[in-house]
N, C-alpha and C positions, 0 to 999 in steps of 0.2 A: 583705763589709762593705756593699755597695751595698743588698742586701736589707734589712739592719738599718736603714740610714738611711731607705730607702723606708718600712719599717714604722713607724719613729719619726714620720716626716712624716705618715703616715696617721692614727696615733693622735692627734697634735696637731690635725690637720685635723678629725677627728670631734669633739673637744671644743671646737673653735673655732666650730662651727655654732651660730648663735643657737638657744637652747632647749636645747642640750646642755652648757652650762657645767658642770653638776653631774657630767658624765661625766669631767672632767679627771683626777680621782684613781682612776676605776674603769677606764678604758681602759688595759690593760697592753700593753707592747711585747714581742713575742716575739723573742728574739734567736736566729736560726737556727743561729749558730755559737758554740760555747763554746770559748774559748781556754784551753788548759791549759799553763801555762808551767813550765819546769824539772821539778822533782820534786813540784810541787803535787799531782799525782794521788796520789802516795805518802802524802802528809800529810793527806789528807781521809778523812772517814768513807766506808766502802765504798759506801754507797747514794747519795751525793751525785752522783757522775758517772753511775751507773746511772740515776737518776731523770732527769738531764738528757737522756741518750741515749734513754730510753724516752718522753720527752715530745716528741721529734722533733728535738732539737738534733744538730748535727754536732759532734763533739768534735775539735778541731784542736790537735795537739801540734807547735807550730812548731820546737821544739828537738829533736824526736825524728826520726830519720832511718832510712830503709831503704837500706842501701848496695847499690849495683849494681856488679857486677864489669865489667871492661873490655868483655867480649863482650856484656854486656847493655845497654850505653849506646846501642847502635843502635836499640833499641826505643822510646827516649824520643823522641817527636815524629815518628816515621817513619810511613809509610803502610802500617801492618801490619794495620789493620782492613779487613774485607770492605766494599765500598762499600755493600752492602745491610744491613749490621749497624750498630747504634748503638754497639756497644762490643765489646771482646774480653773473654770471661768464662772463668774457670777453675773447673772442677767438681772440688772437693776429693775427693769420694767416688770419682770414677773417674780423676782425674788428667788429664782431657781439657781441651783448650782449644777454645773455640768462637768464631766471628766473625772467623776469619782468612781471607784469600783462598786459593783453591785453589792458587796458585802457591807460597805460603808452606808450605802443608801438603805440598807436593811436595818442598821443601827440608828434608829431615829434620833436618839439623844446626841450622838456625835455629829450626825449631819445637821441637826438643828443648831448646834453650837458652832459649826463651821459656817453655816448660812448667816447666823447673826454676826460672826466676826467679819465676813465678807461684806455684809451690808454696812456695818460701821465703817469699814475701810472705804467703801464706795462713796459713802456720804463725806468722809474725811477728804478724799481725793477731789470730789466734786466741789467742796467748799474751797479748797486750795486753788483749784483751777479758776474758779470765779473770782478769787481775791487777786490772782496774779494776771489774769486776762479779763479786763473789764468788759470786753465785747462779747465774752461768753456767758455773762450773766443772763439767766433765763433760757439759755440754749443747751447747757451742759447737763 
């Protein structure tokens, strides 16, 4: 939300510069996050959310959740990323996890649990994308 506020302030700032008064109605504010509440996404034209997504917005579904089982809770907020990696990634095509430290890779049970969680999330995200973006079915 901070980015939105910053963008709104910037848009107002441009139109408040002497000589730019006529830009007040022209300068648009880009909202980087689109909040999708409840079943709103089910009740909209299939292209509305797709257009938002493809224009660069992040779709945020605050009421939708991805459930973690008890053994997966440990991965939330832990030090599981390799210090030289900016994130942990899951490659759906190969089922491999990247960006974890060598010591986690050596602990096969933990790595397997993380891989299963990321695989489930990948399937969850793919199904959601195909539900909100009709034209992505069979491509995502």
